[in-house]
C-alpha positions as CSV (number, residue, x, y, z in Angstrom):
1,X,-17.5,-4.6,-18.3
2,X,-15.2,-1.7,-19.0
3,X,-17.7,0.6,-17.4
4,X,-17.7,-1.4,-14.1
5,X,-17.2,0.9,-11.1
6,X,-14.2,-0.4,-9.2
7,X,-13.5,2.1,-6.5
8,X,-15.6,5.1,-5.3
9,X,-14.9,7.6,-2.6
10,X,-17.4,10.2,-1.5
11,X,-16.6,13.2,0.6
12,X,-13.7,11.7,2.5
13,X,-12.4,13.7,5.5
14,X,-9.6,13.1,8.0
15,X,-8.2,15.4,10.6
16,X,-5.7,15.0,13.5
17,X,-5.5,16.6,16.9
18,X,-2.9,19.3,17.1
19,X,-0.5,18.9,20.0
20,X,0.4,22.0,21.9
21,X,2.8,20.3,24.3
22,X,4.0,17.1,25.8
23,X,1.3,16.9,28.5
24,X,-1.5,19.0,27.2
25,X,-4.6,18.3,25.1
26,X,-5.8,20.6,22.5
27,X,-9.2,20.8,20.9
28,X,-7.6,22.1,17.7
29,X,-7.5,19.8,14.7
30,X,-5.4,19.9,11.6
31,X,-7.3,18.9,8.5
32,X,-5.4,16.5,6.3
33,X,-8.1,15.5,3.8
34,X,-11.2,17.5,3.3
35,X,-14.0,16.4,1.0
36,X,-12.2,14.2,-1.5
37,X,-14.5,12.4,-4.0
38,X,-13.8,10.3,-7.1
39,X,-14.9,7.3,-9.1
40,X,-12.5,4.9,-10.6
41,X,-13.7,2.5,-13.4
42,X,-12.2,-0.9,-14.1
43,X,-9.0,-0.6,-16.2
44,X,-8.3,3.0,-15.1
45,X,-5.4,4.1,-13.0
46,X,-5.6,6.7,-10.3
47,X,-2.6,8.9,-9.6
48,X,-2.6,11.1,-6.5
49,X,-0.4,14.1,-6.9
50,X,0.1,17.3,-5.0
51,X,2.5,19.3,-2.9
52,X,4.2,18.0,0.2
53,X,1.8,17.8,3.1
54,X,-1.4,18.0,1.1
55,X,-2.8,14.7,2.2
56,X,-1.8,12.3,-0.5
57,X,-0.5,9.6,1.9
58,X,-3.4,10.1,4.3
59,X,-5.9,9.6,1.4
60,X,-4.1,6.4,0.2
61,X,-4.0,5.0,3.7
62,X,-7.7,5.7,4.1
63,X,-8.4,3.9,0.8
64,X,-6.6,0.8,2.1
65,X,-8.2,1.2,5.5
66,X,-4.8,1.5,7.2
67,X,-6.4,4.5,8.9
68,X,-10.1,5.3,9.3
69,X,-11.7,8.4,7.8
70,X,-13.5,10.8,10.1
71,X,-16.3,11.0,7.5
72,X,-17.2,9.9,4.0
73,X,-17.8,6.7,2.1
74,X,-15.6,4.2,0.3
75,X,-17.0,1.5,-2.0
76,X,-14.9,-1.2,-3.7
77,X,-16.8,-3.1,-6.4
78,X,-20.1,-1.9,-4.9
79,X,-19.3,-3.2,-1.4
80,X,-19.1,-0.8,1.6
81,X,-15.4,-0.8,2.3
82,X,-15.8,0.9,5.6
83,X,-18.0,-1.7,7.1
84,X,-15.7,-4.6,6.2
85,X,-14.1,-6.3,9.2
86,X,-11.8,-9.3,10.0
87,X,-11.5,-11.8,7.2
88,X,-13.7,-9.8,4.9
89,X,-11.4,-6.8,5.3
90,X,-8.3,-8.9,4.6
91,X,-9.9,-10.5,1.5
92,X,-10.7,-7.1,0.1
93,X,-7.3,-5.6,1.0
94,X,-5.6,-8.4,-1.0
95,X,-7.2,-7.0,-4.1
96,X,-5.6,-3.5,-3.6
97,X,-2.1,-2.2,-3.8
98,X,-0.4,1.1,-2.9
99,X,2.7,2.1,-4.9
100,X,4.9,4.3,-2.8
101,X,6.5,7.4,-4.3
102,X,9.9,6.7,-2.8
103,X,11.1,3.2,-3.5
104,X,13.9,3.6,-0.8
105,X,11.2,4.1,1.8
106,X,9.5,0.9,0.6
107,X,12.6,-1.3,1.0
108,X,13.6,-2.4,4.5
109,X,17.5,-2.3,4.5
110,X,17.5,-5.1,7.1
111,X,15.7,-7.6,4.9
112,X,17.1,-9.4,1.9
113,X,15.3,-8.9,-1.4
114,X,13.8,-12.4,-1.2
115,X,12.3,-11.5,2.2
116,X,10.8,-8.2,0.9
117,X,9.2,-10.0,-2.1
118,X,8.2,-13.0,0.0
119,X,6.6,-11.1,2.9
120,X,3.3,-10.2,1.2
121,X,3.1,-13.9,0.1
122,X,3.5,-15.0,3.7
123,X,0.8,-12.6,4.9
124,X,-1.8,-12.9,2.1
125,X,-1.1,-16.5,0.8
126,X,0.3,-18.4,3.8
127,X,-0.3,-21.8,2.1
128,X,1.7,-20.8,-0.9
129,X,4.6,-19.3,1.0
130,X,4.9,-22.2,3.5
131,X,4.5,-25.0,0.8
132,X,7.8,-24.5,-0.8
133,X,11.4,-24.3,0.6
134,X,12.8,-20.8,0.5
135,X,15.0,-21.1,-2.7
136,X,12.0,-22.4,-4.7
137,X,9.4,-19.9,-3.6
138,X,10.2,-17.5,-6.4
139,X,10.5,-20.1,-9.2
140,X,7.4,-18.8,-11.0
141,X,9.4,-15.6,-12.1
142,X,12.9,-17.0,-12.1
143,X,12.7,-18.2,-15.7
144,X,11.6,-14.7,-16.9
145,X,14.4,-12.6,-15.4
146,X,18.2,-12.7,-16.0
147,X,20.2,-14.9,-13.7
148,X,22.0,-11.9,-12.2
149,X,18.6,-10.6,-11.0
150,X,17.7,-13.9,-9.4
151,X,21.0,-13.9,-7.4
152,X,19.9,-10.5,-5.9
153,X,17.1,-12.1,-3.9
154,X,19.7,-13.0,-1.3
155,X,21.2,-9.5,-1.4
156,X,20.3,-6.5,0.7
157,X,18.3,-3.8,-1.2
158,X,19.8,-0.6,0.0
159,X,23.3,0.7,0.7
160,X,26.3,1.7,-1.3
161,X,26.4,-1.5,-3.3
162,X,22.9,-0.9,-4.7
163,X,22.3,1.7,-7.4
164,X,19.1,3.7,-7.3
165,X,17.9,2.1,-10.5
166,X,18.0,-1.4,-9.0
167,X,16.0,-0.2,-6.0
168,X,13.3,1.0,-8.4
169,X,13.2,-2.4,-10.1
């Protein structure tokens, strides 16, 4: 089971049209990802590193199907990830996660922490998130964290009152 192929990408490519002006079209394309291939086994972790602008985010977005590749293949647990549509796509996407490099960019300063944590539940598990009243939604983890942390679910995540360390947590 440890040798189970979890995620495989073959020759992924993505390019974008280069704009030459507000009202003009260009046939030039900027290549963001060119020929990326890898195989990830169950239990392994994939880290995508590189200099700014090298295509890390574009690759991650293609892997989650937030954008479509121009060419290549993506397979998740043997299934053709690029042919998945509708409910099948949503079901597969629930099993993946992108961890952003900058936690500040991941936190919406207009949402309270409870809303940020609860939003994926509302999207991916609507029965779970609508079944319980708001204060009880997070009870599964409330016994395992200090009381001062639980109180922060009603606080805003960013701003002068929030230290960078608490944003990362």
